[in-house]
N, CA, C and O atoms as CSV, one atom per row, in Angstrom:
chain,resi,resn,atom,element,x,y,z
A,1,UNK,N,N,-13.380,38.670,-80.009
A,1,UNK,CA,C,-13.302,38.908,-78.726
A,1,UNK,C,C,-12.097,39.942,-78.369
A,1,UNK,O,O,-11.217,39.819,-79.221
A,2,UNK,N,N,-11.807,40.802,-77.509
A,2,UNK,CA,C,-10.721,41.512,-77.490
A,2,UNK,C,C,-9.934,41.305,-76.510
A,2,UNK,O,O,-10.381,41.419,-75.369
A,3,UNK,N,N,-8.670,40.975,-76.714
A,3,UNK,CA,C,-7.567,40.323,-75.755
A,3,UNK,C,C,-6.893,41.720,-75.285
A,3,UNK,O,O,-6.331,42.389,-76.151
A,4,UNK,N,N,-6.916,42.047,-74.345
A,4,UNK,CA,C,-6.294,42.782,-73.067
A,4,UNK,C,C,-5.294,42.232,-72.395
A,4,UNK,O,O,-5.380,41.027,-72.630
A,5,UNK,N,N,-4.597,42.383,-71.852
A,5,UNK,CA,C,-3.912,41.764,-70.734
A,5,UNK,C,C,-4.086,42.338,-69.368
A,5,UNK,O,O,-3.927,41.755,-68.295
A,6,UNK,N,N,-4.450,43.614,-69.588
A,6,UNK,CA,C,-4.634,44.578,-68.457
A,6,UNK,C,C,-5.921,45.609,-68.930
A,6,UNK,O,O,-6.154,46.112,-70.029
A,7,UNK,N,N,-6.542,45.691,-67.829
A,7,UNK,CA,C,-7.675,46.406,-67.677
A,7,UNK,C,C,-7.815,48.132,-68.452
A,7,UNK,O,O,-6.805,48.829,-68.357
A,8,UNK,N,N,-8.764,48.596,-69.007
A,8,UNK,CA,C,-8.743,49.782,-69.750
A,8,UNK,C,C,-9.969,50.832,-69.258
A,8,UNK,O,O,-11.105,50.581,-68.855
A,9,UNK,N,N,-9.644,51.425,-69.351
A,9,UNK,CA,C,-11.017,52.567,-68.777
A,9,UNK,C,C,-10.881,53.820,-70.140
A,9,UNK,O,O,-9.836,54.422,-70.388
A,10,UNK,N,N,-12.065,53.986,-70.821
A,10,UNK,CA,C,-12.069,54.652,-71.568
A,10,UNK,C,C,-13.381,55.823,-71.232
A,10,UNK,O,O,-14.534,55.608,-70.858
A,11,UNK,N,N,-12.605,57.243,-71.564
A,11,UNK,CA,C,-13.439,58.169,-70.963
A,11,UNK,C,C,-13.966,59.018,-72.364
A,11,UNK,O,O,-13.307,59.430,-73.318
A,12,UNK,N,N,-15.199,59.086,-72.123
A,12,UNK,CA,C,-16.032,60.153,-73.415
A,12,UNK,C,C,-15.818,61.399,-73.084
A,12,UNK,O,O,-15.842,61.663,-71.882
A,13,UNK,N,N,-15.602,62.289,-73.888
A,13,UNK,CA,C,-15.457,63.848,-72.935
A,13,UNK,C,C,-16.603,64.617,-73.926
A,13,UNK,O,O,-17.167,64.095,-74.888
A,14,UNK,N,N,-16.807,66.117,-73.385
A,14,UNK,CA,C,-17.884,66.875,-74.115
A,14,UNK,C,C,-17.518,66.940,-75.429
A,14,UNK,O,O,-18.568,67.289,-75.967
A,15,UNK,N,N,-16.666,66.821,-76.322
A,15,UNK,CA,C,-16.367,66.523,-77.789
A,15,UNK,C,C,-16.611,65.005,-78.312
A,15,UNK,O,O,-15.887,64.041,-78.061
A,16,UNK,N,N,-17.607,65.009,-78.973
A,16,UNK,CA,C,-18.050,63.554,-79.385
A,16,UNK,C,C,-16.958,62.867,-80.264
A,16,UNK,O,O,-17.164,61.765,-80.771
A,17,UNK,N,N,-15.952,63.456,-80.405
A,17,UNK,CA,C,-14.808,62.992,-81.415
A,17,UNK,C,C,-13.354,63.118,-80.637
A,17,UNK,O,O,-12.245,63.481,-81.029
A,18,UNK,N,N,-13.763,62.740,-79.586
A,18,UNK,CA,C,-12.398,62.945,-78.357
A,18,UNK,C,C,-12.482,62.087,-77.524
A,18,UNK,O,O,-13.603,62.203,-77.029
A,19,UNK,N,N,-11.836,61.098,-76.965
A,19,UNK,CA,C,-11.738,59.832,-75.876
A,19,UNK,C,C,-10.395,59.737,-75.285
A,19,UNK,O,O,-9.336,59.864,-75.901
A,20,UNK,N,N,-10.524,59.527,-74.169
A,20,UNK,CA,C,-9.453,59.823,-73.208
A,20,UNK,C,C,-9.279,58.215,-72.447
A,20,UNK,O,O,-10.244,57.721,-71.864
A,21,UNK,N,N,-7.912,57.471,-72.535
A,21,UNK,CA,C,-7.793,56.059,-72.057
A,21,UNK,C,C,-6.749,55.829,-71.064
A,21,UNK,O,O,-5.680,56.419,-71.221
A,22,UNK,N,N,-6.910,55.052,-70.059
A,22,UNK,CA,C,-5.765,54.481,-69.447
A,22,UNK,C,C,-6.085,53.310,-68.858
A,22,UNK,O,O,-7.083,52.667,-69.183
A,23,UNK,N,N,-5.100,52.879,-67.772
A,23,UNK,CA,C,-5.088,51.396,-67.610
A,23,UNK,C,C,-4.870,51.590,-66.273
A,23,UNK,O,O,-3.979,52.353,-65.900
A,24,UNK,N,N,-5.795,50.808,-65.257
A,24,UNK,CA,C,-5.568,51.116,-63.792
A,24,UNK,C,C,-4.531,50.187,-63.521
A,24,UNK,O,O,-3.750,50.614,-62.671
A,25,UNK,N,N,-4.232,48.933,-64.010
A,25,UNK,CA,C,-3.387,48.184,-64.058
A,25,UNK,C,C,-1.866,48.769,-64.399
A,25,UNK,O,O,-0.840,48.369,-63.847
A,26,UNK,N,N,-1.927,49.685,-65.310
A,26,UNK,CA,C,-0.771,49.963,-65.592
A,26,UNK,C,C,-0.129,51.352,-65.346
A,26,UNK,O,O,-0.072,51.991,-66.396
A,27,UNK,N,N,0.374,52.015,-64.269
A,27,UNK,CA,C,0.430,53.413,-63.465
A,27,UNK,C,C,1.184,53.984,-64.445
A,27,UNK,O,O,2.277,53.470,-64.684
A,28,UNK,N,N,0.811,54.998,-65.103
A,28,UNK,CA,C,1.283,55.973,-66.146
A,28,UNK,C,C,1.099,55.653,-67.592
A,28,UNK,O,O,1.794,56.178,-68.461
A,29,UNK,N,N,0.057,54.694,-67.870
A,29,UNK,CA,C,-0.246,54.334,-69.151
A,29,UNK,C,C,-1.240,55.147,-69.761
A,29,UNK,O,O,-2.350,54.772,-69.383
A,30,UNK,N,N,-1.316,56.371,-70.768
A,30,UNK,CA,C,-2.577,56.868,-70.858
A,30,UNK,C,C,-2.353,56.966,-72.403
A,30,UNK,O,O,-1.311,56.682,-72.993
A,31,UNK,N,N,-3.627,57.462,-73.002
A,31,UNK,CA,C,-3.710,57.856,-74.289
A,31,UNK,C,C,-5.003,58.455,-74.862
A,31,UNK,O,O,-5.974,58.462,-74.104
A,32,UNK,N,N,-5.147,58.959,-76.099
A,32,UNK,CA,C,-6.256,59.454,-76.455
A,32,UNK,C,C,-6.542,59.022,-78.034
A,32,UNK,O,O,-5.666,58.549,-78.758
A,33,UNK,N,N,-8.152,59.304,-78.521
A,33,UNK,CA,C,-8.337,58.551,-79.270
A,33,UNK,C,C,-9.305,59.090,-80.065
A,33,UNK,O,O,-9.689,60.168,-79.612
A,34,UNK,N,N,-9.855,58.757,-81.085
A,34,UNK,CA,C,-11.200,59.364,-82.015
A,34,UNK,C,C,-12.520,58.746,-81.639
A,34,UNK,O,O,-13.576,59.370,-81.744
A,35,UNK,N,N,-12.449,57.625,-81.242
A,35,UNK,CA,C,-13.643,56.805,-81.212
A,35,UNK,C,C,-13.442,55.705,-80.070
A,35,UNK,O,O,-12.269,55.523,-79.743
A,36,UNK,N,N,-14.218,55.099,-79.548
A,36,UNK,CA,C,-13.755,53.982,-78.356
A,36,UNK,C,C,-13.287,52.825,-79.231
A,36,UNK,O,O,-12.820,51.943,-78.511
A,37,UNK,N,N,-13.249,52.543,-80.390
A,37,UNK,CA,C,-12.740,51.635,-81.321
A,37,UNK,C,C,-11.028,52.022,-81.622
A,37,UNK,O,O,-10.159,51.157,-81.733
A,38,UNK,N,N,-10.810,53.363,-81.710
A,38,UNK,CA,C,-9.775,53.657,-81.739
A,38,UNK,C,C,-8.628,53.749,-80.805
A,38,UNK,O,O,-7.406,53.849,-80.912
A,39,UNK,N,N,-9.730,53.655,-79.589
A,39,UNK,CA,C,-8.707,53.939,-78.029
A,39,UNK,C,C,-8.403,52.397,-77.873
A,39,UNK,O,O,-7.241,52.063,-77.640
A,40,UNK,N,N,-9.355,51.478,-77.986
A,40,UNK,CA,C,-9.102,50.071,-77.845
A,40,UNK,C,C,-7.806,49.316,-79.077
A,40,UNK,O,O,-7.045,48.369,-78.878
A,41,UNK,N,N,-7.951,50.066,-80.161
A,41,UNK,CA,C,-6.875,49.808,-80.876
A,41,UNK,C,C,-5.575,50.162,-80.734
A,41,UNK,O,O,-4.678,49.420,-81.133
A,42,UNK,N,N,-5.266,51.695,-79.969
A,42,UNK,CA,C,-4.379,52.192,-79.913
A,42,UNK,C,C,-3.924,51.562,-78.348
A,42,UNK,O,O,-2.738,51.241,-78.290
A,43,UNK,N,N,-4.508,51.410,-77.432
A,43,UNK,CA,C,-4.342,51.066,-76.215
A,43,UNK,C,C,-3.782,49.286,-76.299
A,43,UNK,O,O,-2.888,48.880,-75.557
A,44,UNK,N,N,-4.351,48.556,-77.125
A,44,UNK,CA,C,-3.587,47.097,-77.353
A,44,UNK,C,C,-1.916,47.379,-77.694
A,44,UNK,O,O,-0.952,46.925,-77.078
A,45,UNK,N,N,-1.920,48.082,-78.618
A,45,UNK,CA,C,-0.324,48.276,-79.326
A,45,UNK,C,C,0.550,49.083,-78.480
A,45,UNK,O,O,1.769,48.920,-78.544
A,46,UNK,N,N,0.071,49.872,-77.756
A,46,UNK,CA,C,0.692,50.846,-77.077
A,46,UNK,C,C,0.929,50.265,-75.539
A,46,UNK,O,O,1.848,50.773,-74.896
A,47,UNK,N,N,0.316,49.463,-75.070
A,47,UNK,CA,C,0.646,48.373,-73.720
A,47,UNK,C,C,1.525,47.647,-74.076
A,47,UNK,O,O,2.202,47.324,-73.100
A,48,UNK,N,N,1.914,47.167,-75.087
A,48,UNK,CA,C,2.907,46.518,-75.506
A,48,UNK,C,C,4.087,47.291,-75.640
A,48,UNK,O,O,5.044,47.013,-74.918
A,49,UNK,N,N,4.149,48.053,-76.309
A,49,UNK,CA,C,5.499,49.278,-76.278
A,49,UNK,C,C,5.463,49.670,-74.854
A,49,UNK,O,O,6.562,49.650,-74.299
A,50,UNK,N,N,4.502,50.002,-74.175
A,50,UNK,CA,C,4.717,50.420,-72.395
A,50,UNK,C,C,5.695,49.194,-71.741
A,50,UNK,O,O,6.748,49.217,-71.103
A,51,UNK,N,N,4.853,48.170,-72.204
A,51,UNK,CA,C,5.649,47.240,-71.296
A,51,UNK,C,C,7.316,46.767,-71.564
A,51,UNK,O,O,8.158,46.447,-70.725
A,52,UNK,N,N,7.427,46.854,-73.007
A,52,UNK,CA,C,8.524,47.004,-73.616
A,52,UNK,C,C,9.597,47.646,-72.874
A,52,UNK,O,O,10.667,47.195,-72.466
A,53,UNK,N,N,8.789,49.427,-72.746
A,53,UNK,CA,C,9.778,50.388,-72.550
A,53,UNK,C,C,10.135,50.037,-70.961
A,53,UNK,O,O,11.245,50.421,-70.592
A,54,UNK,N,N,9.396,49.419,-70.088
A,54,UNK,CA,C,9.490,49.006,-68.877
A,54,UNK,C,C,10.675,48.341,-68.402
A,54,UNK,O,O,11.384,48.511,-67.410
A,55,UNK,N,N,10.709,47.340,-69.607
A,55,UNK,CA,C,11.175,46.010,-69.154
A,55,UNK,C,C,12.749,46.471,-69.709
A,55,UNK,O,O,13.725,46.042,-69.094
A,56,UNK,N,N,12.960,47.485,-71.064
A,56,UNK,CA,C,14.601,48.094,-70.994
A,56,UNK,C,C,14.949,48.970,-69.906
A,56,UNK,O,O,16.146,49.171,-69.702
A,57,UNK,N,N,14.078,49.528,-69.170
A,57,UNK,CA,C,14.035,50.076,-67.923
A,57,UNK,C,C,14.872,49.315,-66.656
A,57,UNK,O,O,15.436,49.791,-65.671
A,58,UNK,N,N,14.739,48.240,-67.019
A,58,UNK,CA,C,15.269,47.058,-65.862
A,58,UNK,C,C,14.172,47.019,-64.892
A,58,UNK,O,O,14.396,46.539,-63.780
A,59,UNK,N,N,12.773,47.561,-65.249
A,59,UNK,CA,C,11.734,47.159,-64.264
A,59,UNK,C,C,10.908,45.953,-64.603
A,59,UNK,O,O,10.599,45.612,-65.745
A,60,UNK,N,N,10.591,45.359,-63.514
A,60,UNK,CA,C,9.650,44.272,-63.649
A,60,UNK,C,C,8.009,44.792,-63.953
A,60,UNK,O,O,7.227,45.269,-63.131
A,61,UNK,N,N,7.825,44.577,-65.139
A,61,UNK,CA,C,6.254,44.884,-65.683
A,61,UNK,C,C,4.919,44.114,-64.510
A,61,UNK,O,O,5.094,42.958,-64.123
A,62,UNK,N,N,3.792,44.831,-64.105
A,62,UNK,CA,C,2.659,44.552,-63.285
A,62,UNK,C,C,2.159,43.131,-64.139
A,62,UNK,O,O,2.282,43.104,-65.364
A,63,UNK,N,N,1.599,41.980,-63.401
A,63,UNK,CA,C,1.227,40.895,-63.691
A,63,UNK,C,C,0.258,41.197,-64.559
A,63,UNK,O,O,-0.335,42.255,-64.346
A,64,UNK,N,N,-0.077,40.530,-65.514
A,64,UNK,CA,C,-1.432,40.688,-66.502
A,64,UNK,C,C,-2.702,40.244,-65.154
A,64,UNK,O,O,-2.649,39.632,-64.087
A,65,UNK,N,N,-3.713,40.910,-65.898
A,65,UNK,CA,C,-4.627,40.807,-64.793
A,65,UNK,C,C,-5.633,39.699,-65.384
A,65,UNK,O,O,-6.144,39.934,-66.479
A,66,UNK,N,N,-5.833,38.920,-64.945
A,66,UNK,CA,C,-6.459,37.453,-65.210
A,66,UNK,C,C,-8.199,37.734,-65.624
A,66,UNK,O,O,-8.855,36.924,-66.280
A,67,UNK,N,N,-8.757,39.068,-65.077
A,67,UNK,CA,C,-9.926,39.073,-65.330
A,67,UNK,C,C,-10.124,40.956,-65.937
A,67,UNK,O,O,-10.979,41.740,-65.525
A,68,UNK,N,N,-9.124,41.223,-66.908
A,68,UNK,CA,C,-9.351,42.514,-67.246
A,68,UNK,C,C,-10.401,42.797,-68.148
A,68,UNK,O,O,-10.784,42.003,-69.007
A,69,UNK,N,N,-10.973,44.170,-67.917
A,69,UNK,CA,C,-12.026,44.564,-68.129
A,69,UNK,C,C,-11.930,45.970,-69.322
A,69,UNK,O,O,-10.918,46.660,-69.452
A,70,UNK,N,N,-13.005,46.135,-69.975
A,70,UNK,CA,C,-12.932,47.178,-70.659
A,70,UNK,C,C,-14.144,48.366,-69.801
A,70,UNK,O,O,-15.142,47.777,-69.386
A,71,UNK,N,N,-14.129,49.415,-69.615
A,71,UNK,CA,C,-15.181,50.379,-68.715
A,71,UNK,C,C,-15.272,51.230,-69.868
A,71,UNK,O,O,-14.229,51.462,-70.480
A,72,UNK,N,N,-16.471,51.788,-70.306
A,72,UNK,CA,C,-16.563,53.058,-71.047
A,72,UNK,C,C,-17.466,54.241,-70.100
A,72,UNK,O,O,-18.522,53.925,-69.551
A,73,UNK,N,N,-17.016,55.305,-70.028
A,73,UNK,CA,C,-17.749,56.182,-69.134
A,73,UNK,C,C,-17.491,57.416,-69.544
A,73,UNK,O,O,-16.631,57.665,-70.389
A,74,UNK,N,N,-18.254,58.327,-68.948
A,74,UNK,CA,C,-18.391,59.711,-69.460
A,74,UNK,C,C,-17.018,60.426,-68.294
A,74,UNK,O,O,-17.250,60.244,-67.098
A,75,UNK,N,N,-16.050,60.977,-68.546
A,75,UNK,CA,C,-15.085,61.548,-68.180
A,75,UNK,C,C,-15.520,62.494,-66.735
A,75,UNK,O,O,-16.480,63.263,-66.792
A,76,UNK,N,N,-14.866,62.368,-65.715
A,76,UNK,CA,C,-15.813,62.840,-64.511
A,76,UNK,C,C,-15.287,64.433,-64.559
A,76,UNK,O,O,-14.136,64.812,-64.775
A,77,UNK,N,N,-16.537,65.292,-64.280
A,77,UNK,CA,C,-16.259,66.653,-64.577
A,77,UNK,C,C,-15.676,67.681,-62.835
A,77,UNK,O,O,-16.156,67.730,-61.703
A,78,UNK,N,N,-14.853,68.120,-63.284
A,78,UNK,CA,C,-13.906,68.897,-62.168
A,78,UNK,C,C,-14.791,69.633,-61.724
A,78,UNK,O,O,-15.573,70.190,-62.494
A,79,UNK,N,N,-14.852,69.783,-60.457
A,79,UNK,CA,C,-16.036,70.769,-59.724
A,79,UNK,C,C,-15.056,71.709,-59.208
A,79,UNK,O,O,-14.022,71.235,-58.738
A,80,UNK,N,N,-15.241,73.130,-59.223
A,80,UNK,CA,C,-14.865,74.254,-59.136
A,80,UNK,C,C,-15.229,74.829,-57.844
A,80,UNK,O,O,-16.414,74.936,-57.528
A,81,UNK,N,N,-14.191,75.239,-57.009
A,81,UNK,CA,C,-14.362,75.856,-55.356
A,81,UNK,C,C,-14.751,77.054,-55.524
A,81,UNK,O,O,-14.028,77.817,-56.165
A,82,UNK,N,N,-15.838,77.448,-55.052
A,82,UNK,CA,C,-15.953,78.826,-55.155
A,82,UNK,C,C,-15.653,79.578,-54.079
A,82,UNK,O,O,-15.745,80.804,-54.138
């Protein structure tokens, strides 16, 4: 079982060894990894550090998501306007 207190979105890019991730529950929390597993690992520890920084700044951290999910999808392509 993967235990995350906040949801995570992992996006694949055109480069098969490059993934981006962010948490819709933690505004400003983002990262990159070399695989889906790498992103989950980095996000798990990164979320802890991110929350510690929020607390150090005197802010209240977001309430944990009781139904946290991990979504893996292709990155949205930017549309160019002609």
